[in-house]
N, C-alpha and C positions, 0 to 999 in steps of 0.2 A: 733212908730214902723218902723226900719228903712230898707231901701230896702236892701230883700237879694239876696245876689252877687253872682255867678257862683263857682262853686271853681276849676276850670280849672287853672293851671297857669295863673298868671297875664300877661304874652308875651301874650298869644292867648287870654284877654278876648275882645280886641275889636275886636274878631271876635262874639260874643257870639249874638246869635239871641233867642229871646222872654225870656221868665222869669225862672229863677234856677226850674224848675218842678219836677227836676225826680233825684232820690234818688239814694244814690249808696256811699255803703261805710259809712256812717256815713255824707256826703257830699250831696248840693244839687248843681244836672247841668242843665244847656240848656238842649235842643235838642242835640246842632251841637256835644258838649264839653263831656256826659254824656258817659263813658265808660261800661257802660251796656249794654248785648246784647238783653236786654228783653225791648227796647226801640221799640216805634212803626216806622216800615218803611215811613207809612204812611208819618207820625209825621216827619221825619228826613227829606224827600223829599218835602213838598210842603216846609221846610224849607229852604232850597237849591234853588229851584224854587223861592220863592221870595227875595230871595238874588240877584240872577239871575237879574230877572226881574228889580230892582233898582236899578243895576250896581256896586251892594257892595261888589266887589269879595277877600273878607279877609275868607276865610275859613280854616287860623292858626287852626293848636288844632285841627280841623273837626274828629269825629273820626267818619267813612265810613261803613256802614253797608250795609248788600246784599242790591243790586240797585237801588239803589241811584248817584253811581260817573259812570253814564253815560255824557262825556261831548262830543261826537262825536260833530266833527262842528262849538261847540260856540264858537262864537266873543267874545275873553275877551279884550275892548278895552280902559281899564284901566290898571292902578299895577292891579294884580294876587297872591295872598299869599294863598299859601298851606304848608307853613313852620310847621314844628310837627304835622304835621294831618296823619293820621292810616288811612289805606284803607286794608277793611279786605275782600274785594271783589273783583272779574275783576275790574282793572277800564280803563275806556277806554278815550284817549283823541285822537283820529284819526278825524285829519283835522281841530283839534281845532286850531285857531286862538289867538294868546297873545299879544294885542299892544303894552301894556307895560311894564312895568318890571314883571319879573316871578319868584316867590322865592314855590323852596319846600325843603329847607332848613331844615335838618331832619326830612323829613316825613320818613314812612314808609310803602311802600308796602305789605304786604301780601303776594298776588296773583298776578295773569298774569296783566300787568300793557303794554299796547297800544298807542303812539303814533307816531304813522305810517302817516304821510303827515303831523305832527303840523307843526308848525309857527311860531316860538318864535323872532318878529317883533319890540322888548324890545329891552332897551340899555343894559341889564342884562339878565339872566336867571341861575338862583342858583338850585343847587340842590346838595349843602355844605353838606354831613354828612348824606343825605339821604340812605333809605335803603330796598332793592329790592329783597324777597324773595318769591319772585313765581317763576314757571316754565319759563316761558316767559316774558324778558321786548324788548320792540319793539319800536326802533326809528326809525324804516324805513322810508328811502326817507325825513325827517325828515328835517325841518331849522331854524338855529341860526343865529338871522343879528345882535345882540350884544356880548357883551363879555357872556362868557361862563361855569359855575363853574362848575364841579364833584367832588373837592377835595375833600378828605375821602370818598366818596361815595360806599357805598357796593351791589357787585352783590351777594349775599350769595348762600355757597354750595347746590347742590340740582338743580341748576339751570341748565336746559338745553341752556341755551345761552341769550349775550345778543348783540341785532341785530342795530347796526348805520348805514348796507349799505344804503350807495347812502343818504345819510345825509349831508349837506352843514352846516357847518361851520363857517359861515361870516362871522362872529364883528373881532376884533381887536385881542380879544385874549379870546382861549379859552384853560382851566384848566384841566387836565384830572388825574388826580392825585388818582383812583379811585382803589379800590381793586374788581377785577373780579374772581371770585373763579369759574366759567361757560363759555365756550369758551364766548369770545368777537369777534364778527364780523364787522369787519366798512367797506369791500368790496364796490370800489366805492366810498366811501366818500371822503368828497372835507372837503380840514381845509385852506381859504383862508389868517386868520391871523396868529399871535403869537400862535403857538399850544407847551401847555406843558405836557408831561403826567408825571411831577417829581412825585413820591411815587408813582404809578401806578403800582399794582399784578397780574400780568398775571400766572393764576392756570392753565390753561386750554391752547384749540388753541386760536389765536390772530391773526385777519385775516386781513392785509390791500392790500390784492390783491386787484390789480387797481385804489386804494385810490388818491389823489393827495394833495403834503402837499404847497402850493406856499406864506408862507411864512416862519418866524424863528420856527425850530420844535426844543423841548427840551424832549428826551426821559430818563427819570430819572426810571430804571425798574425791577422789576424783573421780570424775566420767567422761567418756570417750563416744557416746554413741547414742543411745536410748534407754531414760531412767524412766520407769512405768510407775506411777503411782496413782493410777485410775480408783476413785472411789475407797481408795484408802480411808483407815477411820483413827483420828489421832483423840484421846482425852486427855494426854496428857502433854507435856512442854515439848515439842520440838526444833532442835535447834539446826540454822545447815550454816556451817563455817566450811567453809574451801580450803583444800591445801591447796592448789597454787590458785592465781589470779586468773589464769588462763584453763577454758576448756574447751572440747574436741568433739562433743558428744551434739546430736544433731538432734533433741527433742528431749522434753522432761512434760512429763502428762500428767499434769493432779486433776483430770477430769472427774467433775463429780465424788470429789475426794472431803471427808467432812472431819472439821476440823475444830473441837470444841475445847483444845487449851490453846495455851500461849504458842505463836508462831513465829518463831527470828531464821527471817532471809538477810539478815541487814546484813551491807557491805560487801555482798558475793557479786559474780561477772556470769550473766551467763550467755554466752556466745551461740548457742543453738535458739530452737522454738522451744516458746514456751509455756504451756497451758494449763487454766485455770479455770476453766470450760465449765460452770455451774459447780464451780463447789462451793463448801458453806461454811465460812469462816466464824466461829461462833464466841471465840477467845480474841484475846488481845494479838496481834496482827503487823509485824513489823519488815517494812522491805526496802527502811531507811538506807541510803546511798548505793543501792544493789544499781547495776549494770544489765541492761538487757540489750541483746546488740541487735539481735533479730525479731521476727514474730513474735508477741506473746499474746496471749489470750485469757483475757479476766471476761468474757462474755459468758451473762446468767449469771455471774457467784455471787454470793451473800458474804455479805462482810456485817455482820450481827454484834461482835464483843465492845467492850469499851472504847477502843482504840485502834484503829488503822494508821499504820504508818509509811507513808510513803515516800519523807521529804528525804530530797538531798538525789533522788531516783533518777536514772536516766533511760530513756523509753527511744528506743528509732527502730524503725521498721513496720509502724504500725499500727503502737499498740490499740487491745479494739475493748472494749468497758462497755460495747452493747447492753442494755438490756443486766446488766448487773446495781445492786441494794448493796446503798450503803448505809446501814442502819444503826447510826454515829456518823458525828462529823468526821473524815478523814484529816489527814494533816498530810499536801499536797506541796509544803514549802521550799519552794527552791529546784522542783521539778522538773526535767527537761523532757518534753514532749514531741515525738516525730509523726505525723499524718496520725493524732490519736484519733480514737471516738469511745465516743458514750452518748450514743445513739440510746433514746429510751429508758435510759441509766437513772434510776431513781437513786438521790442524796438526803434520805430520811428527814437528817436533822442540818443541812447544809453542809458544806464543805470550804475549803481551806486551801487556797492557790496562790498565795500568798509569792513575790519571785518567783511563781511558775516561769516557764520559757514555752509557748506555741511554735513548734517552728511543722513545716512542710513543705515538704517534694512538689514536684512538677505538675500542678492539675491537682493537687490533691487541696482537701482542709480538713481543719479541726473542727471535728461535730460533734454538736450538743443537740441536733436535733430532737425534741420532743422529751431531752430531757426534764424533770422533777427537780425542785430544791425546796426541800419542805423547809430548812433552817438558812441561818444566816450565811451568802456566798461572800469571800472575798476574793476579790484579784489586785490585789494592793501590792504595788510594783511589778503586776505580771509583763509577760511579752508575749504579743501576738505576731509571728514575723511575718502569716500568713492570708489565707482567705482564711475565717472564721463564719460557722452556722449555728444562730440560738435558735431555728427554725421553729416553731408553738412550742419549745421550752417556756415551761412552767414554774414562776418563781413565788413562790408561797410568801415571800419574808423578805429580810435587808437585803441588797445585794450594792457589792459596794466596789465600785472598779477604781481603783486611784493612781495615781500617777506620782514620778519622782518631782526631786525639786527642776528649778526650770530657768533655764541657762541664755540672755537674750533672746525671750519669748516661745524659746522653745522649750517640749520638756525631754533632761536627756535620758531617761527611760521610758520610749511610749510603747503604753500598754497597745495601741494596735499601730503599723505597719499603715504609713500615710498610702500604699501601692498595694495592700491589702483589700478585699471585700469582706464587711461585714455585714451580717443580716439578723436579725433581731424581728422577722416578720413573720405577725401572728402569736409572739411570742403572748403569754397573761402572765400580766403581774397581779397579783392581791395584793399589795402595797404596794401602789406607785411614786406613792411618796416618799418612800425609802426605798425607791432604788435610782443610785445614786453614781455621780462620773465626778470626781478628782482633779485639778488639775490633770484632765486629760484632752488628747487630740484628736478631735472628731470632724467625719464631714456628716450630714445630713442625710446623706443615700442610705446611712447603714442601719438609719433609724425608720423607711421605711416599712410600715405594714404595723406597726405597731402605736402607741396613744401615747404619748411621751409630757403631754399636758403638766402633769403633776411629778414629771421627775426631777428630780435633785441634782441641778448643773450648777460646778461649785469651781470657778478658775476653769472651765472648757477654753480651749481654741478651737474655731471652728474653722474649718478650711474655706474660702471663698467671702468668709464674714469681715465685718468691721473688729479692729485689732485682734483680729486671729492668722491664721495662715493664709499663707499664697495657696490661689485656689478658684475655679471658676464653673457655673453654673452645670456649662458643656460637659465638661469631666465629671460633675455627677449623672448626666443621665450618659453619657457613655459609660459608666462603672451600671448604671442600673443594666441597661442595655449587654453586657456583659456577662451578668448574674440572669439572665432569661428572664426580667421581671416585668413584664404588660399589666397595663400600659404602664410607663416609666415615666410620660410627666403630671398622668393627673396620678402618682402614688406620689411624686414627688411633691406637686400641689398641694396633696393634704398630709404632708408631715411636716412644709415648711410651714403650712398655719398651724398643727400643731406645737411644732416648735417657737412661732411667735407668740400664741398664748400665753405657753410656757415662761417664754422672755419679759413679757408683758406683765405678768401675776408678778415679777418678780421684779418689778423697776427697769428692767434692761432693755432701754426705749431705745437705742440708737439698732439693738442686735436684732429684735422684734422687728421695724421701720425693716431690717434688711431680709429678714426672713418670709413679711409676706411680700415684698417686692419680688422674692424669687417663686415664691407659692402659686403669684399671679401669674409669672413671664411663664412660668412652665405651661401652663396653661396655654397660653398666649402662642409662646413655640412648637404646641402640639397643631394650633390649626388656627388661624383668627378668626375664624369658626365661634370655636370654645368661650373667645371671650364676646364679640357681635361687634359692633363697631363703635359704638361708645365705650366698651372696656378699652378698644385697643387706641380710640384718642383720649383715656383715661390715659395709657402708659405714654400715647406720644407726650402731650400736654405738662406729665406733672409725675411723669415714672408710677404711676397707681398710688400719688400723695404723698411719698414720702422720698423725692426728689426736688429740692428746694429749689436747687443752682438749677436742674433743666426748669422748673416752671419761671423761674428768674429770667433767663436766657429765652425761652417763649414770649412773656412777657414785653422785654424787651425791643427781641423781633418785631412783634407785633405792632408796637410804637414803630421801627423802622421803617416797615414796611407803608404802614398807612401816611408815613412823613410822606415817603416817595409817590406816594400814590395821591395824594394833597396836589401835589405840585406835578403832576404829570395830566391831570382829567382838566383837557378847557373851562368846566363849568367852574374850575374853584379860583379863589379869588386870589393863592399866589400862587407864585412864577420862580424859576427855579434858582433865582437871584434873593430871593424869601423863603432860602429852607430852613433858617433857625429858626423866622416866624412859624413855615409848616408845621415845625417839628415843637415847638407849647403848644401851637395849637390843638395835637395830636393828641401832646399829652393830656389836653384841660379833656378830650374828649375820650383818654382812654378809662378815666377816672371820673365822668360825665360830670363835669362841673358847669357843662350848656356853654360853651367855649361862645363868640361871637368874632365875624362876621356870621350870621343864619340865614342861608339861602329862603327866599321866599315861598319859591318853587321845588319843588322832585327834580332833582334831580341825581346826576352822578354824582357828584361833590356832598347833595346830603346826603344821599343812601350810603355813602361811604362810611360820612359820621354818625349814623344811623349805626353799623353793624360794627365799628368801634366801639361804640358807648354799649355793644352788647356783650364784644369779648370781652372785652378789657376787663369788666367789673368780674368776668367767670373766671379769667385768669387767673387774675389777683386774688379770689378767693381759693382759686387751688394754689400760689404759692403760700399765701396765708396759712392753710392749711397744712402743707406741706412742714413750714417752720416753724407752725404748732407741735404737727409729731417730731419734728426733731429736737429744736429745744424747751419749749413752752410743758413739758408734762417733766 
């Protein structure tokens, strides 16, 4: 009669111990593989002990019941297999040492399991497709010396957490594509080789605080709540490629992380709050085409690598780059910002914002206050759709605001929105001759508080200026008052004087005249006492010497006034019927040609002639001055 065989799956029969003496479900099983909970615990314990004593470490398919899965401190000096094993009771491998390959492939842990300070020294360790159903799973302070694979591993719902804190993955390759349905703790963990989290899912908190990644690392993962990378240290490459484009986690935190290798977050979407507060990137960083949907914090962050790429990224919810430092020239080409803050940010070698869009929500501002730009700064075809503040910014090299192609006098892609408020108040320009606006629409109120006399304005259209765009002086004053600038008239007058000097140096005389007019008019509208009587008359008679038409009309008015007076006074030789003769006489008196007749005695007629002889040449002089400023230069 043939010897009976254990009914366990053929894959696991190599682990059988003793004859199949246990009946279950119509089949017979050995003591290791009997699925019945009624087998004697003592028999199983004895069988396990015998195998360990012989150095037979094949426990594949074994069903461990209460009281027998205690391997604390045991040293497995050969390959060991728990593949397909089931642990119904808490299993302890504390301080166990695995000298050869260790396989827990497809194992099921239905209760708590503890690998605290376990050492896996073999060439490979497999937990592929293993299932952990206990409340607590701990690999704390464990050491993995070879290739380690947790691909397809599941840490099930209801778990309090899985603890890999202070664990060392020292092999050349670690695969952690597991599903963590409870919290996952990798705090203080060290990854020395290439590490893959491809296909991993974290449904609760995942903490890598103080972890170290010394090799290439790939995160291809789904996050749902809190991803904690605070104070992490990365010396190798690290790539984040998300499995789906929609994430539901609430926070990802890289605060005070130190990343010295290449970092790649490109083409991902972060729908929760993201923080890189005081992180240090000393390698190349790639955030190109990333979408940040909520608050993003880069405050105090340092970028020291050869390249920092944010091109095509989208920031919503107020990205914060306050006090960040870029020790390179970051690429923000075609990046979209909403309510961005760059206050006190340092761009050591400038920055490229070509095609960038700066949008603001209600009562918010794009903030570059006290920012420092050490190298060339490009805003080519950038768009500032709302208020923008460069208060006390430091521009140490060339700055270029360049618009696009004009259509019917208007710039198709305006750099600054006409309804926005822009401030360069007290900004410092070390090389003002390299501070340029090319094909841009500007308001004079935007340059209040900064010396623009050496700025380069090329094909600029000014609101309210000759050849420019529709606008008025009162609109500029209202804009300054809205910004809380005090005193608005005095500061606008100063700005317009500087712009007038700039235009005159560049032989743009009509524009220089108009800025001169606005500078004088700003003082007059602040209060007539600012100009005094003479200054007010200067405005009334010739528009501060730049309104030739006004000077001419005043001259014609004087001529008509004195002609009328000559036919009204009794001592005049002219009557109403001789109005034409009186007009010719008045014209001669106006230009001091000593017309005849002249009265021999002092009377009203002679007094009027004398007064006209004084006022006429003065007004003619004002007219000639205005014509010279308009035409002859």
